[in-house]
C-alpha positions as CSV (number, residue, x, y, z in Angstrom):
1,M,-6.4,74.0,75.9
2,E,-5.7,70.9,74.6
3,Y,-8.4,69.2,72.5
4,I,-9.4,65.7,71.5
5,A,-9.8,65.0,68.1
6,F,-11.3,61.9,66.6
7,S,-13.3,60.9,63.9
8,F,-16.8,58.7,63.4
9,P,-18.1,56.4,62.1
10,P,-17.3,54.1,64.2
11,F,-18.7,56.2,67.3
12,P,-16.9,55.9,70.5
13,V,-17.4,53.4,73.2
14,F,-19.5,53.5,76.0
15,I,-17.9,51.3,79.0
16,K,-19.0,51.8,82.1
17,G,-20.1,54.7,84.4
18,A,-22.1,55.7,87.6
19,E,-21.7,58.1,90.3
20,S,-19.2,58.5,93.3
21,V,-18.0,60.4,96.3
22,F,-14.7,61.8,97.4
23,T,-15.2,62.6,101.3
24,K,-13.4,65.6,102.7
25,G,-9.8,64.8,103.2
26,Q,-9.9,61.8,100.1
27,K,-7.9,62.3,97.0
28,H,-8.1,60.0,93.9
29,F,-5.3,57.1,93.5
30,R,-2.6,57.0,91.4
31,R,-2.7,54.7,87.8
32,T,-2.3,54.7,84.6
33,F,-5.3,53.6,82.4
34,S,-5.6,52.1,79.3
35,V,-9.4,53.6,78.5
36,F,-10.5,57.7,78.2
37,D,-11.8,58.7,82.0
38,L,-14.3,61.6,82.1
39,L,-14.8,63.0,85.4
40,Y,-17.6,65.0,85.8
41,V,-18.2,67.4,89.3
42,K,-21.5,67.7,90.2
43,K,-20.8,69.2,93.7
44,G,-17.1,70.3,95.6
45,C,-14.1,70.0,94.1
46,L,-11.5,67.2,92.7
47,Y,-7.7,68.2,92.6
48,M,-6.2,65.9,89.7
49,T,-2.7,65.4,88.4
50,E,-2.2,63.6,84.9
51,E,1.7,64.5,83.6
52,N,2.5,66.6,86.0
53,K,-0.1,69.1,84.6
54,E,-2.6,70.3,87.9
55,F,-6.5,70.7,87.4
56,A,-8.9,71.7,90.1
57,V,-12.0,70.3,88.6
58,K,-15.1,72.4,90.4
59,E,-18.6,72.4,90.2
60,G,-20.4,71.9,87.1
61,E,-17.0,71.3,84.9
62,Y,-15.4,68.2,83.8
63,L,-11.8,66.4,83.5
64,I,-11.3,63.8,80.5
65,L,-7.8,61.7,81.4
66,I,-6.3,60.5,78.7
67,P,-5.3,56.9,78.0
68,G,-1.7,56.1,78.8
69,R,-1.0,59.1,80.6
70,E,-0.6,58.3,84.8
71,H,-2.9,60.4,87.0
72,Y,-3.8,61.0,90.2
73,G,-5.5,63.0,93.1
74,H,-2.3,65.7,94.3
75,R,-4.4,67.2,96.7
76,P,-7.1,65.9,99.3
77,C,-10.9,67.5,98.9
78,T,-11.4,69.9,100.9
79,E,-15.4,68.7,101.1
80,D,-17.2,65.8,100.0
81,T,-17.2,65.8,96.7
82,Q,-20.2,64.4,94.3
83,L,-18.9,63.5,90.4
84,V,-20.2,61.1,87.9
85,W,-17.4,59.3,85.6
86,L,-17.4,57.8,82.7
87,H,-15.0,55.1,80.8
88,F,-14.8,55.1,77.2
89,A,-12.9,54.1,74.3
90,I,-12.3,55.3,70.7
91,E,-11.8,53.0,67.9
92,G,-9.4,53.5,65.5
93,E,-6.9,56.8,65.7
94,Y,-7.2,60.0,67.9
95,D,-5.4,63.0,68.0
96,I,-4.4,65.4,71.1
97,V,-4.1,68.8,69.8
98,Q,-4.5,72.7,70.4
99,K,-7.3,74.4,68.8
100,Q,-8.5,77.8,68.8
101,S,-12.2,77.9,67.0
102,L,-14.1,75.6,65.6
103,S,-17.1,76.1,63.0
104,W,-19.2,73.2,61.5
105,Q,-16.7,73.1,58.4
106,N,-13.8,71.8,61.3
107,V,-17.0,68.7,62.4
108,I,-18.2,67.8,59.3
109,E,-15.2,66.2,57.4
110,R,-17.3,64.4,54.6
111,E,-21.3,64.9,53.7
112,A,-23.2,61.3,52.8
113,T,-22.6,60.0,49.5
114,Y,-25.6,57.4,48.3
115,V,-23.2,54.4,49.8
116,E,-21.3,56.2,52.6
117,P,-22.0,57.5,55.4
118,V,-21.5,60.9,56.9
119,Q,-18.0,61.6,58.4
120,Y,-17.7,64.0,61.6
121,R,-15.0,64.8,63.5
122,F,-15.2,65.6,66.9
123,W,-13.0,67.9,69.0
124,I,-13.8,67.8,72.2
125,R,-11.7,69.9,74.6
126,Q,-10.2,67.2,77.8
127,Y,-11.1,70.2,80.4
128,A,-13.9,72.8,80.4
129,K,-17.0,74.0,82.4
130,V,-20.1,73.2,80.9
131,K,-22.4,75.8,79.3
132,Q,-26.1,74.1,79.3
133,R,-25.8,72.4,83.0
134,E,-29.2,71.1,83.1
135,R,-28.9,69.1,80.2
136,I,-25.8,67.8,80.4
137,E,-26.9,66.6,84.4
138,Q,-30.1,65.1,83.1
139,L,-28.2,62.8,80.4
140,L,-25.5,61.5,83.0
141,Q,-28.4,61.0,85.3
142,Q,-30.3,59.0,83.0
143,L,-26.9,57.1,81.9
144,V,-25.8,56.0,85.4
145,E,-29.9,55.1,86.6
146,L,-29.7,52.5,83.7
147,N,-26.9,51.1,86.2
148,E,-30.0,49.8,87.8
149,E,-31.7,47.8,84.8
150,R,-31.7,44.3,83.9
151,D,-33.5,45.0,80.3
152,P,-31.5,43.6,77.5
153,D,-31.6,47.1,75.8
154,R,-30.0,48.7,78.7
155,S,-26.3,49.2,77.3
156,L,-27.7,50.2,74.1
157,K,-29.8,52.5,75.4
158,Q,-26.4,53.9,77.4
159,L,-24.6,53.9,74.3
160,L,-27.1,56.3,73.1
161,Y,-27.0,59.1,75.9
162,F,-23.2,59.0,76.2
163,V,-23.5,60.2,72.3
164,E,-25.6,62.7,72.5
165,F,-23.3,63.5,75.9
166,L,-20.5,64.3,74.0
167,W,-22.6,65.7,71.3
168,Q,-23.5,68.9,74.0
169,L,-19.7,69.0,74.8
170,Q,-19.2,69.4,71.3
171,K,-21.9,72.0,70.6
172,Q,-20.5,74.3,73.2
173,E,-17.4,74.4,71.2
174,L,-19.3,75.7,68.4
175,H,-20.8,78.8,67.6
176,I,-24.2,77.9,67.1
177,P,-26.4,81.2,66.4
178,S,-29.4,81.6,69.1
179,A,-32.5,82.3,68.4
180,S,-32.1,86.4,68.6
181,E,-28.5,85.9,66.8
182,K,-30.4,84.7,63.8
183,V,-33.0,86.8,63.7
184,C,-30.5,89.7,64.0
185,A,-28.5,88.2,61.2
186,E,-31.3,88.3,59.0
187,A,-32.8,91.5,59.8
188,V,-28.8,92.7,59.0
189,A,-28.8,91.3,55.8
190,Y,-32.1,92.8,54.9
191,I,-31.0,96.0,55.9
192,E,-27.7,95.8,53.8
193,R,-30.0,94.6,51.0
194,H,-32.1,97.6,51.1
195,Y,-30.4,100.6,52.4
196,A,-30.7,102.4,49.1
197,E,-34.5,102.5,49.6
198,P,-36.4,103.9,52.2
199,I,-37.2,101.6,54.4
200,T,-39.3,101.2,57.4
201,I,-38.7,98.3,60.4
202,Q,-42.4,97.9,59.4
203,Q,-41.4,96.1,56.1
204,L,-38.4,94.2,58.2
205,A,-41.0,92.8,60.3
206,Q,-43.4,91.7,57.3
207,S,-40.6,90.3,55.3
208,L,-39.3,88.5,58.6
209,R,-42.6,87.6,59.6
210,F,-41.6,89.1,63.5
211,H,-43.1,91.7,65.3
212,P,-41.0,95.2,65.5
213,D,-40.4,94.9,69.0
214,Y,-39.3,91.2,69.1
215,I,-36.9,92.3,65.8
216,T,-35.4,95.5,68.0
217,R,-34.9,93.7,71.3
218,C,-33.0,90.6,68.8
219,M,-30.4,93.5,67.7
220,Q,-30.3,95.2,70.8
221,K,-29.2,92.1,72.4
222,T,-26.8,91.0,69.6
223,I,-25.5,94.0,68.4
224,G,-26.4,96.7,70.9
225,M,-28.4,98.6,67.8
226,S,-31.6,99.1,66.8
227,F,-33.5,99.1,63.3
228,V,-32.9,102.5,62.7
229,Q,-29.3,102.8,64.7
230,Y,-28.2,99.9,61.8
231,L,-29.9,101.6,59.2
232,N,-28.1,105.1,60.0
233,Y,-24.8,103.2,60.8
234,Y,-24.4,100.9,57.3
235,R,-25.7,103.9,55.4
236,L,-23.1,106.6,56.6
237,S,-20.3,103.5,56.1
238,K,-21.6,103.3,52.5
239,A,-21.4,107.1,52.2
240,K,-18.2,107.6,53.5
241,K,-16.6,105.3,51.0
242,W,-18.3,107.7,47.9
243,L,-17.2,110.6,49.7
244,A,-13.3,109.7,49.6
245,E,-13.9,107.9,46.4
246,T,-15.4,109.9,44.5
247,N,-16.5,113.6,43.5
248,E,-20.1,112.9,44.2
249,T,-22.5,115.9,45.0
250,I,-23.6,115.4,48.8
251,E,-27.1,115.1,47.9
252,A,-26.1,112.6,44.9
253,I,-24.4,110.3,48.0
254,A,-27.5,111.4,50.4
255,K,-29.9,109.7,47.5
256,R,-27.8,106.7,46.6
257,V,-28.0,105.7,50.3
258,G,-31.8,106.0,50.6
259,I,-32.1,109.4,52.5
260,E,-33.8,112.0,49.6
261,D,-33.3,115.1,52.1
262,G,-29.6,116.1,51.7
263,A,-30.0,118.3,54.4
264,Y,-31.1,116.4,56.9
265,F,-28.5,113.6,55.8
266,S,-25.6,116.2,56.5
267,R,-26.8,116.8,59.7
268,L,-27.0,112.9,60.3
269,F,-23.6,112.6,59.3
270,K,-22.5,115.3,61.5
271,K,-24.2,114.0,64.4
272,M,-22.7,110.5,64.3
273,E,-19.9,111.4,62.7
274,G,-18.9,114.4,64.5
275,V,-17.6,116.8,61.3
276,T,-20.0,117.2,58.1
277,P,-19.9,115.5,54.9
278,T,-18.0,118.0,53.3
279,E,-15.5,118.2,56.3
280,Y,-14.7,114.5,56.2
281,R,-14.1,114.6,52.6
282,R,-11.2,117.3,52.7
283,T,-10.1,115.2,56.1
284,V,-9.4,112.0,53.6
285,H,-8.2,114.0,50.7
286,R,-5.6,115.3,52.9
287,M,-4.3,111.8,53.8
């Protein structure tokens, strides 16, 4: 899938936008446009071709048509199709690229200094389904409703809504952790720092300042393990390393991973790995 990659400031310029309806049997006319044309389908399906590439833009999806590329409807709508269209231009250069994964390192090109603004580079997918549909449609509704106003600041308000709209499209390409993922990441980091100690979920909850039940739900939702399950998993991953690389006793390794009872450590190891620590060590050393 192609992405439209561009740097700003300067911001993309919003030109015009409105709602439109293609009735059943109607299709988009053929043309080559000099600006970007974004089509967001609220209801129905719009069949578009751009430079011999066909798109079926369904409800909750958008398509950005690239300047200089011929586009047209290759098939009539099979039902009344409601959409919002936005025309915009990018001041300066942009690239059409293939991009697989994105992070903040891709988006922030240069931090602000005392004399220069921060520089961003956005990577907007040309065709995609929106993830925050309610928010996207709210922004588009606010933007097109301003067409009816005659206030001098109408165009400025539309530009601000348009920039927020672009940010929503960019944000769905980034992996920005949810609240559950953030709590889980903090819990995992705490376990990995303190696994060699006799830690409890109450200590973890006190450190993170969240209820133990909430932490458990976040961990189960994110990694499919509870506090105890991940603690045991991490402890045994460390124990396996030392069983393979050292001649330390089973009891000594058990203590190194925070388990004082060597017999309990061996039972836990057998339950989770299917073999005893001694059998695991023999197997690894034969390899």
